[in-house]
C-alpha positions as CSV (number, residue, x, y, z in Angstrom):
1,X,67.4,172.6,158.7
2,X,67.5,171.4,154.8
3,X,70.0,172.3,152.8
4,X,72.9,174.8,153.8
5,X,74.6,177.8,153.5
6,X,72.4,181.1,154.8
7,X,69.9,180.6,157.5
8,X,67.6,183.4,158.0
9,X,65.9,183.1,161.4
10,X,63.7,186.2,160.4
11,X,60.3,185.7,158.5
12,X,61.0,186.5,154.6
13,X,60.1,190.0,153.4
14,X,57.8,190.3,150.3
15,X,59.7,192.2,147.6
16,X,56.4,193.4,145.6
17,X,58.5,195.0,142.2
18,X,62.1,194.9,141.3
19,X,64.5,197.3,142.6
20,X,64.6,199.5,139.4
21,X,61.3,199.9,138.9
22,X,59.0,197.6,136.2
23,X,60.5,197.8,132.9
24,X,58.5,198.2,129.1
25,X,58.1,195.4,127.1
26,X,60.6,195.8,124.3
27,X,58.6,194.9,120.4
28,X,60.3,197.4,118.0
29,X,63.4,197.2,116.1
30,X,65.3,200.4,117.7
31,X,64.0,199.0,121.3
32,X,65.6,195.8,120.3
33,X,69.1,197.4,118.9
34,X,68.9,199.3,122.5
35,X,68.2,196.7,125.0
36,X,71.3,194.5,123.3
37,X,73.8,197.4,123.6
38,X,72.6,197.3,127.2
39,X,73.3,193.3,127.7
40,X,76.2,193.9,126.1
41,X,77.6,196.6,127.9
42,X,77.2,194.8,131.2
43,X,79.1,191.9,133.0
44,X,78.4,188.8,134.3
45,X,75.9,185.9,134.1
46,X,72.7,186.3,132.5
47,X,69.4,185.8,134.2
48,X,66.8,184.2,132.2
49,X,63.3,183.3,132.3
50,X,60.0,183.0,129.6
51,X,56.7,183.3,129.9
52,X,54.2,181.0,127.7
53,X,50.4,181.1,126.5
54,X,49.7,177.3,128.1
55,X,46.5,176.1,128.5
56,X,44.9,179.0,126.0
57,X,47.1,178.5,122.7
58,X,47.6,175.5,120.3
59,X,51.6,176.0,120.5
60,X,54.3,176.3,123.1
61,X,56.1,179.3,121.7
62,X,57.5,181.9,124.5
63,X,55.4,185.1,124.2
64,X,57.8,186.7,126.8
65,X,61.3,186.4,127.6
66,X,62.9,188.1,130.0
67,X,66.5,188.6,130.9
68,X,68.8,191.0,133.3
69,X,72.8,191.3,133.7
70,X,74.7,193.4,136.2
71,X,74.7,196.6,134.6
72,X,72.4,196.3,132.0
73,X,68.9,196.1,134.3
74,X,65.7,193.9,133.2
75,X,64.8,193.5,129.5
76,X,61.1,192.1,128.6
77,X,61.6,191.1,125.3
78,X,58.0,190.2,122.7
79,X,59.6,187.5,120.6
80,X,56.3,187.6,118.1
81,X,56.4,191.2,117.8
82,X,60.5,191.0,117.2
83,X,60.0,188.5,114.6
84,X,57.6,190.5,112.8
85,X,60.1,193.1,112.4
86,X,62.7,191.1,111.5
87,X,65.1,191.4,114.9
88,X,68.0,189.4,114.3
89,X,69.0,186.8,117.4
90,X,72.5,186.6,116.5
91,X,72.6,190.2,117.2
92,X,71.1,189.3,121.0
93,X,73.5,185.7,120.9
94,X,76.5,188.6,120.5
95,X,75.4,191.0,123.2
96,X,75.6,188.2,125.7
97,X,78.4,186.4,124.4
98,X,79.4,183.3,126.2
99,X,77.7,184.4,130.1
100,X,76.6,181.8,132.0
101,X,73.0,181.9,131.9
102,X,70.9,181.5,135.0
103,X,67.7,179.6,134.7
104,X,65.2,178.1,137.3
105,X,63.6,174.8,136.3
106,X,65.9,175.0,132.7
107,X,64.2,172.4,131.0
108,X,61.1,174.4,130.4
109,X,62.8,177.3,128.6
110,X,65.8,176.2,126.9
111,X,63.4,174.6,124.2
112,X,61.7,177.8,123.8
113,X,65.1,179.8,123.9
114,X,66.9,177.2,121.5
115,X,63.8,177.5,118.9
116,X,63.8,181.5,119.0
117,X,67.3,181.0,117.5
118,X,69.6,182.0,121.3
119,X,72.5,180.3,122.0
120,X,73.4,179.3,125.2
121,X,76.7,178.0,126.1
122,X,76.8,177.9,129.8
123,X,74.1,177.1,132.5
124,X,73.3,177.6,136.1
125,X,69.7,176.1,137.1
126,X,68.7,177.0,140.6
127,X,66.5,174.4,140.9
128,X,69.2,172.0,140.4
129,X,71.2,173.4,142.8
130,X,68.6,174.0,145.1
131,X,67.7,169.8,144.6
132,X,71.6,168.7,145.1
133,X,71.9,170.7,148.4
134,X,69.0,169.0,149.8
135,X,66.3,172.3,149.9
136,X,62.8,170.5,150.6
137,X,61.4,173.1,148.5
138,X,62.5,174.4,145.3
139,X,60.3,176.5,143.6
140,X,61.6,180.0,142.9
141,X,60.0,181.7,145.8
142,X,61.2,179.3,148.7
143,X,64.5,179.0,147.3
144,X,65.1,183.4,147.4
145,X,63.4,183.4,150.5
146,X,65.3,180.8,151.9
147,X,69.2,182.3,150.3
148,X,67.9,186.0,150.1
149,X,65.4,186.2,153.1
150,X,62.9,187.3,150.5
151,X,59.8,186.4,149.0
152,X,58.3,187.3,145.5
153,X,55.2,188.7,144.5
154,X,53.6,185.7,142.1
155,X,50.0,186.6,141.5
156,X,50.2,185.6,137.2
157,X,52.1,182.3,136.4
158,X,48.5,181.1,135.3
159,X,48.1,184.4,132.9
160,X,47.6,184.3,129.0
161,X,50.9,185.6,127.8
162,X,49.9,186.1,124.1
163,X,47.3,189.0,125.9
164,X,48.3,192.3,124.4
165,X,49.5,194.7,126.0
166,X,50.6,193.2,129.1
167,X,49.3,195.0,131.9
168,X,51.8,196.5,134.5
169,X,51.5,193.7,137.4
170,X,51.7,191.4,134.7
171,X,55.4,192.8,133.6
172,X,56.2,193.1,137.3
173,X,55.6,189.2,137.7
174,X,57.5,188.8,134.4
175,X,60.8,190.6,135.5
176,X,60.4,189.7,139.2
177,X,61.4,186.2,138.1
178,X,65.0,187.6,137.0
179,X,65.6,190.3,139.6
180,X,67.3,188.0,142.4
181,X,68.3,185.1,140.1
182,X,72.2,186.9,139.5
183,X,72.7,187.0,143.5
184,X,70.8,183.6,143.9
185,X,73.7,182.0,142.1
186,X,76.6,183.4,143.9
187,X,75.4,182.4,147.1
188,X,74.3,178.9,146.0
189,X,78.0,178.7,144.2
190,X,79.2,179.2,147.3
191,X,77.2,176.0,149.6
192,X,77.5,174.1,146.0
193,X,81.3,174.0,147.0
194,X,81.0,174.3,150.8
195,X,79.4,170.8,150.5
196,X,81.4,169.6,148.0
197,X,79.5,169.4,145.2
198,X,80.2,172.1,142.6
199,X,81.4,169.1,140.3
200,X,78.1,167.4,141.0
201,X,76.2,170.6,140.0
202,X,78.5,171.2,136.9
203,X,77.7,167.6,135.8
204,X,73.9,168.5,136.0
205,X,73.7,171.7,134.7
206,X,75.6,170.3,131.5
207,X,73.2,167.4,131.1
208,X,70.1,169.4,131.5
209,X,71.8,172.1,128.7
210,X,72.4,169.3,126.3
211,X,68.7,168.0,127.1
212,X,67.1,171.3,126.7
213,X,68.5,172.3,123.3
214,X,68.9,169.1,121.7
215,X,65.7,167.6,119.4
216,X,62.7,167.5,121.8
217,X,61.3,164.1,121.3
218,X,57.8,163.4,121.1
219,X,55.8,160.7,121.8
220,X,55.2,158.5,118.9
221,X,52.0,157.9,119.6
222,X,50.7,161.2,121.0
223,X,47.0,160.1,121.0
224,X,47.6,157.4,123.7
225,X,48.9,160.1,126.5
226,X,45.1,160.8,126.9
227,X,44.9,161.2,130.5
228,X,43.6,158.0,132.0
229,X,43.7,156.3,128.7
230,X,44.6,153.3,130.7
231,X,41.6,153.0,131.9
232,X,40.2,151.7,128.2
233,X,42.6,148.6,129.0
234,X,42.2,146.1,125.6
235,X,38.9,147.7,124.3
236,X,40.1,148.5,120.8
237,X,36.4,149.7,119.6
238,X,36.7,152.1,122.7
239,X,40.4,153.1,121.5
240,X,39.1,153.8,118.2
241,X,37.1,156.8,119.5
242,X,39.5,157.7,121.7
243,X,41.6,158.5,118.8
244,X,38.7,160.2,116.5
245,X,38.5,162.2,119.0
246,X,42.1,163.4,120.0
247,X,42.4,163.4,116.5
248,X,39.9,166.2,115.2
249,X,40.2,168.2,118.6
250,X,43.9,168.3,117.7
251,X,42.8,169.2,114.0
252,X,40.6,172.2,115.6
253,X,42.8,173.3,118.2
254,X,45.9,173.7,115.5
255,X,43.7,175.4,113.0
256,X,42.1,178.0,115.6
257,X,45.3,178.5,117.7
258,X,44.1,177.4,120.8
259,X,44.3,175.0,123.6
260,X,42.9,171.6,122.8
261,X,41.8,171.3,126.3
262,X,39.7,174.9,125.6
263,X,37.7,172.2,122.9
264,X,36.9,169.3,124.2
265,X,38.3,167.7,127.7
266,X,40.4,164.6,128.2
267,X,37.8,163.9,130.3
268,X,35.3,164.1,127.9
269,X,37.4,161.6,125.2
270,X,37.3,158.9,128.2
271,X,33.8,159.3,128.7
272,X,33.1,158.7,125.1
273,X,34.8,155.7,124.5
274,X,33.7,153.8,127.4
275,X,29.8,154.5,126.7
276,X,30.4,155.1,122.7
277,X,27.1,156.9,122.3
278,X,25.4,155.2,119.4
279,X,22.4,157.6,119.4
280,X,21.7,161.4,119.4
281,X,19.9,160.6,123.0
282,X,22.8,158.5,124.0
283,X,25.0,161.3,122.7
284,X,23.0,164.3,124.8
285,X,23.5,162.2,128.2
286,X,27.1,163.0,127.7
287,X,27.1,166.3,129.0
288,X,31.0,167.1,128.7
289,X,30.6,166.5,124.7
290,X,27.5,169.2,124.8
291,X,29.6,172.3,126.8
292,X,31.1,174.5,124.7
293,X,32.3,176.9,127.0
294,X,33.2,174.8,130.1
295,X,36.1,176.8,131.9
296,X,34.8,178.9,134.9
297,X,37.8,179.1,137.8
298,X,35.8,182.1,139.7
299,X,39.1,184.2,139.7
300,X,40.8,186.4,136.8
301,X,41.4,183.9,134.8
302,X,37.7,183.6,133.7
303,X,38.6,186.9,131.4
304,X,41.1,185.3,130.1
305,X,39.3,182.3,128.9
306,X,36.4,184.5,127.7
307,X,38.5,185.3,124.9
308,X,38.5,181.9,123.5
309,X,34.9,181.8,124.4
310,X,33.7,182.7,120.8
311,X,36.1,180.2,119.4
312,X,34.7,177.6,121.6
313,X,30.8,178.2,120.7
314,X,31.7,178.1,116.7
315,X,32.6,174.2,117.1
316,X,29.1,172.8,117.5
317,X,28.5,169.8,119.4
318,X,27.9,168.1,116.5
319,X,31.2,167.8,115.3
320,X,32.3,165.3,118.1
321,X,28.7,163.4,117.2
322,X,29.7,163.1,114.1
323,X,33.2,161.6,115.0
324,X,32.1,159.1,117.5
325,X,30.0,157.8,114.8
326,X,32.2,157.1,111.7
327,X,34.5,155.6,114.5
328,X,31.8,153.1,115.6
329,X,31.7,152.1,112.0
330,X,35.1,151.5,111.9
331,X,35.9,147.1,111.5
332,X,38.1,145.4,113.7
333,X,40.5,145.6,111.4
334,X,41.0,149.2,110.7
335,X,40.8,149.7,115.0
336,X,43.8,151.3,116.3
337,X,46.8,148.6,116.4
338,X,48.7,147.9,119.7
339,X,52.2,150.3,119.1
340,X,54.9,148.3,117.9
341,X,58.1,147.2,120.7
342,X,59.9,150.3,118.3
343,X,57.0,152.5,118.9
344,X,57.1,152.0,122.6
345,X,59.3,154.2,125.0
346,X,62.1,151.9,126.4
347,X,60.4,149.5,128.8
348,X,60.8,150.4,132.1
349,X,60.8,147.9,135.5
350,X,57.2,147.9,137.4
351,X,56.9,150.9,139.8
352,X,54.3,149.4,142.3
353,X,55.9,148.0,145.2
354,X,52.8,146.2,145.6
355,X,53.5,143.7,142.6
356,X,57.0,143.2,143.2
357,X,56.7,141.8,146.6
358,X,53.8,139.7,145.1
359,X,54.7,138.5,141.9
360,X,58.9,138.7,142.0
361,X,60.0,138.2,146.2
362,X,63.9,137.5,145.1
363,X,63.8,140.8,142.7
364,X,62.3,142.5,145.4
365,X,64.8,141.8,148.4
366,X,67.8,143.0,145.9
367,X,65.3,146.5,145.1
368,X,65.3,147.0,149.0
369,X,69.3,146.0,149.5
370,X,69.9,148.6,146.8
371,X,67.6,150.7,147.8
372,X,69.1,150.6,151.9
373,X,72.3,151.5,150.2
374,X,70.8,154.4,148.0
375,X,69.5,155.6,151.2
376,X,72.6,155.8,153.7
377,X,74.7,157.3,150.4
378,X,71.7,160.0,150.6
379,X,71.9,160.3,154.2
380,X,76.0,160.4,154.5
381,X,76.1,163.6,151.6
382,X,73.1,165.1,152.6
383,X,71.6,164.6,149.2
384,X,67.9,163.4,148.3
385,X,67.9,160.2,147.7
386,X,66.5,160.8,144.2
387,X,68.9,163.1,142.9
388,X,71.6,160.4,143.9
389,X,70.2,158.3,141.5
390,X,66.7,157.9,139.8
391,X,64.6,155.6,140.9
392,X,63.5,154.3,137.8
393,X,67.3,153.5,137.3
394,X,68.0,151.4,140.0
395,X,64.1,149.3,139.3
396,X,65.3,148.6,136.0
397,X,69.0,147.3,137.6
398,X,66.9,145.0,140.3
399,X,64.4,143.8,137.8
400,X,67.3,142.3,135.5
401,X,67.7,138.5,136.5
402,X,71.5,139.3,135.3
403,X,71.8,141.6,137.6
404,X,74.6,140.2,139.4
405,X,76.8,139.3,136.4
406,X,76.2,143.0,135.1
407,X,79.2,145.4,134.6
408,X,77.4,148.2,137.3
409,X,78.8,151.7,136.2
410,X,78.5,150.7,132.7
411,X,74.6,149.8,133.5
412,X,73.8,153.0,135.1
413,X,75.9,155.0,132.6
414,X,73.7,153.4,129.7
415,X,70.3,154.3,132.0
416,X,71.3,157.8,131.7
417,X,73.1,158.5,135.3
418,X,75.8,161.3,135.5
419,X,79.4,160.4,136.2
420,X,79.4,161.8,139.6
421,X,76.3,159.4,140.2
422,X,78.7,156.1,139.4
423,X,81.4,157.5,140.9
424,X,79.3,157.6,144.1
425,X,77.1,154.5,144.0
426,X,78.4,151.9,141.8
427,X,80.9,150.5,143.9
428,X,78.6,149.8,147.0
429,X,75.7,148.7,144.8
430,X,77.9,146.0,143.4
431,X,78.5,144.8,146.5
432,X,74.6,144.3,147.4
433,X,73.0,143.6,144.3
434,X,74.1,139.9,144.3
């Protein structure tokens, strides 16, 4: 079986609601004060989660934040409404003090908490713990099923959390996200200690906390993040069209506070960049550029997307047509330039093993030796190999011509490896890197 610790032979039971009932949303200043008093009166760790309106709104702000503490019950905050009425998040920070925050997949939620002004001093990430313990499935519902014999009702993960008032079943979904985290922390801490991985976990949690509350790195050339952008190859005129459409879409999405892909899909941008329609007939032939209300999921999401249909309809296809034509009129000197080395993310070794074996057989032989060592360490410690060390770090190491002369621990450290990982693998890797 995967992982360690509790093993449950029976089927997990479904928990449909929090044990203390479905809470209301706190959106008034009096409610905020009362909720902070309750959290201050509680004890122990703070279970935390957040919901955003990704795929619906332009930004990535938190539209709901959820907390639970022993003795406090579950609190649902509407941060947008509370900010409007002047809530002071320092009052919340004083209420929870230096409590350990329990978050599942903390890198998703820490930036939003930080933007609100919340201060996280200590972290326990149940997803990171699940990975360290070798669980094959590490979504929250799978982890609660594994450890507590409980699976959670999860029907609204793709909801538009900016909708108000929040329906009861949405509030129920949100509350369940923090309902069991406190019990999970205790069980998982016990297993980490038994497995000799408590220190590993502490280092991973500290690293995640530092990453999550630190400055969020933005892509230096954001329009190049269009899905499947690489199919344009070295077609700089096509890239000019893609860039122009991305920038126009981003401007309109920001203006109307709507997810950019609800105005124009990445696939439509790439198709236009490839086909470069020069006249109205060619433009009309690209169906994706002429559809103004495109989302049809065949489920309850359709009702949520309907709220954004008036905005979609307000953007006429001629906007995209004019944008394309303007881009096609550009002179070659005005086409987008490839990013300079200082703009590009740090270069990484190729991922394709076929490329390694065909073009760099000596490096490939080195990589195979090192990967075999990592696989053995992973097996011996019952830890997934990609948790033992990030695979890209090993590829970067083995791609170096001077790999055998490197200070391996220092190289790993510079690549972002944690001290527990360096201590675990550096000696064995050094022996086979030659």
